[in-house]
N, C-alpha and C positions, 0 to 999 in steps of 0.2 A: 438794096440798102435796107428799106423798110422791112422787107421779110427777114434779113437778118437780125435786125433789132427786135423784132417781136420773138424770134427763135430764141435769141440771147435772153430776152426778158422771162419766157416761158421756162427755160433751163434754169435761170436764176431762182424763180419762184418755186420750182420743183426742188431744187437743191435746198433751199431754205425750209420747205415743209419736211423734207427728209430728215434734216438735221433736227428740226424741232420735234418731229416724232419720236426720233431715236433719244432725244433728250428727256421727253416726257416718259418714255418707256424706262430709261435709266433711273428716273426718280421714283418710280413704282418699287423698285428692288432695294433692299438694304441688306447688307451682310455684317455681322458683328460678332464681338465677343462679350462674354459677361463673366463677373467674379463677385464673389459675395460669400454668404453662409448658408448652412443647412442645419436643420435641427428636427427634432422628433418629439411626439406627445403621445402617450399610452400608458400601458400598465406599469412601466418602470419610470415614467415621468408624467404625473398627472397635470402637471403644467410644464410650460416651457423653461428649462433650465439653462441659463446663459453659459455656465461653465461647460456644457455638453455641446456648444456650437462649434462646427468645424468649417474649414474653407470649402468652397464650392466653385465650379467653373463651369463654362458652357460656351457653345458656338450656336449661331442661329442665323436664318435668312428670313427676311420679312417681305412680303408682298403687299403694297398699299394698294388696296382695291378702290379705295376713294379717301376723301379727306377725313371721313368718319371711321371706316372699317378697314382693317389690315388683317392678313392670315400670316402666322408665323410658325416655321418649323424649327425645332431646337433639339440638340443633344446636350444633356448636362450630367455632370458627376459631382456628386457629394458623399460625406459620410455622416452617419447617425449613430447616436450612442445613448444609453440611459444607464442609471444604477441606483439601487435602493438605498446606497449611502447617502444619497442627497435629501432623504426624507427619513426623519427619526421614526415615524410610525411604520416604517417598513424594514426596520433594523434587523429583524429576526428573519425575514425572507430573504434577504442578502443576495439577490440576483443581479446580474449586469450583462449588458450586451453591447455589441458594436458591429456595424455592417456598412461596407462600401455600397454605394447605390448608383446605378446608372439609369437614365431616363430619356427616352425619345417621345417627344410630344408633337402634336398639331394644335395650335391655338388660335382662336378668333379674338381680336382685339377692338374695342370700341372707344374711340377718342370723344371725350365729351365736349371738346372744342375742334373746329376744323384745324388740321394739322398738316403742314407741308411746306413746299417752297413758293407757292404763288403768293402774290402780293396781298391777296384776301384772306390767307390763312394766318394761324397764329404761330409763334415761335414756342409756345409752351402749351402743353395740355395735360390733363390727368386722363386716366383711361382704366377701363375694366377689361377682365379678360376671362375666358372660360375655354376649356377644351377637352381633349382626350389624351392620355399618355399610356405608355407601356414602360415598366421599370423592372430591373432585377436587383435583387438583394440577397445577401447570404449572413444571417446573424451567427455571430461567434461571441464566445465569452473568455475571458480571462481567468485562468486557473493555474496556479503554481507556475505563473510567469510564462505560460504558454497560452495562444490562442487555440480554441477548439471549436470546430464547426458543431452547430447546435441541432440542425435539422436531422443529421443521420442518427442522433442520439435518441430521437422521440421522447423528449424530457416529460411529455404529458401522457405517455403511453399510447401515442397515436399509432393507428394501423395504416396500412397502406392506403385504405380508402379515405381515412380521416386526415392524413398528412397534407402538409401544405406545399404548394409550388413556389419556387424562387422566382418565377417571372408572373407579374401580375399586372392589372389594368389600374388606372387612377384617373380621376377628374380633377385636373388643375383649375383653380380659380383664384382670382385676386384683384390687385389693381397697382397702379403706378403713376409716374410722371414721365413725360419726354420732353426734351429741350433741344431745339436746333441750334447747335453751336455755330454752324455756317450753313451754306447751301448744301453741303454734302455730308456733313458730320452731325450725328444725333446721339446725346447723351440720354441715358434713362436710369431710373431707379424703380425697383419692383418688389412686392411682397406677394407671394403666392403660396396657398396651401393646396395640399393633395388629399382629396377623399379617395381612400383606398378600400379594396374589397377583401382584404384578409386581416385578421387579428393576430396574426403571428409575425408581424414585423420585427418584434422582439424576443419571439419564441415563447411568449406567455400569453395564455388565454383563459384556460378554464381551471381545472382541478388537478391535484397531486394524483399519481398512480401509486399502487401498492408498491412499497419498496422492495420487497423479496422478489415479487413478480418482475420487476423492473430489472433486477440484477440477473434474473434468470433468462429474461428475454433479450436485454440489451447490454448487459455488462455493468461492473461496478462504476465505471466513469459515468454512465448515463444516470444511475442512481444518485451518485454524489452531486452531479450538476442539476438534478431536477430538485432536490432539496437540499439547499446549501446553508441551512440554518446551523448545522453542526459546526461551521467554521467561525461562528460568532463567539467571541471571548465569553468564557463562563458557560457555555452551552455543551459542547462536546459531543452530542448525540443529535440525530435528525428529530425535528419537532413534529413534522406533518404526518398525518394519517391519510390513508386512502379516502379521496372524495373531498378533502379540505380545499378551500379555495386558494388557487395559486394566482390566478389573474381574474379579471372581470370581463366576461365576454361583451357585456353592454359598454364597456369603455373601449370604444374603436381606436385603433392606432392611426395617426396621421403623420406625414413629414411635410417640411416647408423648406422654401428657397428665398432668401433675401439677396437680391443681387442689383449690381450696378453693371450698366451696360454702355458700350460705345460702338456705334455702327457707322457704316459708310454707304451713301446712296449715290 
C-alpha cells in the first residue's frame, strides 16, 4: 500500500512537471499577424509624404528567449511610391515611381521592462529592435495610363555592370510597444526603418544620359521616361543635358513599416 502511494505520488509529480514544462515552452513561442502602412524616403520624397502611404501586411513568429530578449522571423508585404508632383521645386524633373515590396527578416528585440506571463513580469513594455532582412522590389512608373518597369529601360544609361539588382539586403531597426491582453494574446505597435544598400529603390540616383545615345541604345520609351520635363505644361521639349543631376547619390533611399500586431502564445 505504502509502495503504491509513493508510486502514485511520483507519477503525479512527473505529470505536473511535464505539463508545466510544456506550458513554459508554449509561452516561449508566439505566432501572429501584422497590419499597418509602408512608406518611402529618397530622391522622389526628401521627406515622408503621407499621401504616398500604402497598406502593409505581415505574418511572424516570435521566440521569447528571456523576459528581455526575443527573436522574430517575419514575412511582410507593402507598397512604396513617390512623385515629384509633391514638391514644387521638382516640378520640371517630373518623375514618379511605385513598387511592390516583399521582405523576409530576422530580428532581435530587447524589452526595456521584463515582459511575459509570470507574476513578476509586466503587462506592458516598450522595446527596441534590430536585425537583417532581404527584400525584393521592382520600380515602375505611370506613363500614358500604363505602368512600365523601369529597370530594363536603364533610364540613367546604366551598363550591365552598373545596373542594380531587384533583390537587396536591408538593416531593419526601430521600436515599439507590447501589451499583454491576456495570458495568451499580445497586442503590439511598431515603427521600423530600413537602411538599404541600393540608391535605386526609386530608379533615380545620379545623372541624365545623352538623349540621342539613349534612344539608339534603349529606344524612344527609355529616353522619354529618363527625362520627363517635356511633359510639363508649357515646356514641350526635354530640358536635361548629359551629365545634369537627375538624382542625388548622397541622398540614400529608405523604406519603413508602421505596424499593429496581434500574436498568440
